[in-house]
N, C-alpha and C positions, 0 to 999 in steps of 0.2 A: 504494500500500500504506500509506503514511504517513497518507493521508486516512482510510482505513478504521480504522487503529489509533486515530486521534484520535476518530472517531465512536464506536467501541467504548468508549473511555475515558470519553467524555461520558455514554454510556448507563449505564455502570457507576456513575459518580458520581451520576447522577440516581437510579438504582435504589437505591443505598446511602445516599442522602441522609439518610433518617430514622435508619438505623443509624449513619451517620458522626456525626450530631449527638450521639449518646450516648457517643462515644469522646472522651476529653479530648485536645485538641490545643493545644499551646502557640501563642500568637499569632505568634511568630517563624516557627514551622514553617508555619503557615497562610499567612503573608505570602510565604514562600519558594515555596510551592506555587503561589500566585497569580502571583507574578513569573515562575516557570518556565513556567506556561501561557501567559502573555502573550509571553514570549520565543519559545516554540515557534510561536506565531501569526505573530510578526514574521519568524522564520526561513522559514516557509512562504510568507509574502507576498514576502519578498526573492527566494526561489527563483522564484516566479511572475513577479515583475518582470523578472528576468534572462532568463527564457524568452521573455517578451513582447518585451523589447528585442532579443533575438536574432532573433525572427521579424520584427520591424520592420526590422532591418538587412538581413535577407535580401531583403526587398521593396525596400529602398533599392538593393541590388545590382542587382536586376532593372531598376529605374528607371535606374541607371547604364548598363546595357547599352543600354537604349532611347535615352538621351541621347547615348551615344557613336555609335550607329548613325545618329542623326538630327542630329548636330552641334549639340546643345543643350548649353550650358555647365552644369556642375554647380551653380553658385550661381544660384539664382532668388530674389532678395531679396524680391520681393513675395509669393511663395508662403510663404517663411519667416515673414514678418510676419503673414500670415493665420493660420498655425499658432500663432504666439506669442500673438496676440490671443485666439484661440479658447481656447487652453490657460490663459491668465490668467483668463479668465471662468470656465472650468470649475474651475480651482484655487481661486478665491475661494469657489465653492459648496462646496468641500470643506474650507474653512478654511485653505488654503495661501496663503502670501504671494506677492505679485507678484514680489518679488525672488527667492524660491526657484524659482518656475516659470521665470522668465527665465534664471537661471543654469543650471537643469537643461536647458532646451531649447537653450540655446547650446552646452552640452557635447554634447548629443545631435546637434545640427546639425553640430558639428565632426567628430564620428565619422562621420556620414552623408556629409559631403563627402570625408572621407578614403577611405571605401569607394568612392564614386563616382569619385574621382580614380584610385584603384588600378585600377578597371575600365577606365577610359578609357586608361590607360597600357598596357594589355595589347594 
């Protein structure tokens, strides 16, 4: 629903563009509107990131079940290194620092290991 509200708002802004140009708006008000639009985009992206991370961790849980059933240890250092290398390359293409990607993936990996350990303990 939020997505549709956003689309409708954009359409209204586009349609009223000419009319809106004739209405005097203070620079500070315009800056506030722009800032608020960007913040709403960030909020939406954050929500999407959390959902994607949740989906990822549900898959990690399934992997944990498989590893437990087949006596495979949770930590697979070579696999993590592959993931990290690939993510660093992809991050660079997006303008993200290697340090950020490394810290982010280490945090994600710790959470994944926590989930897998929890599965194994059951």
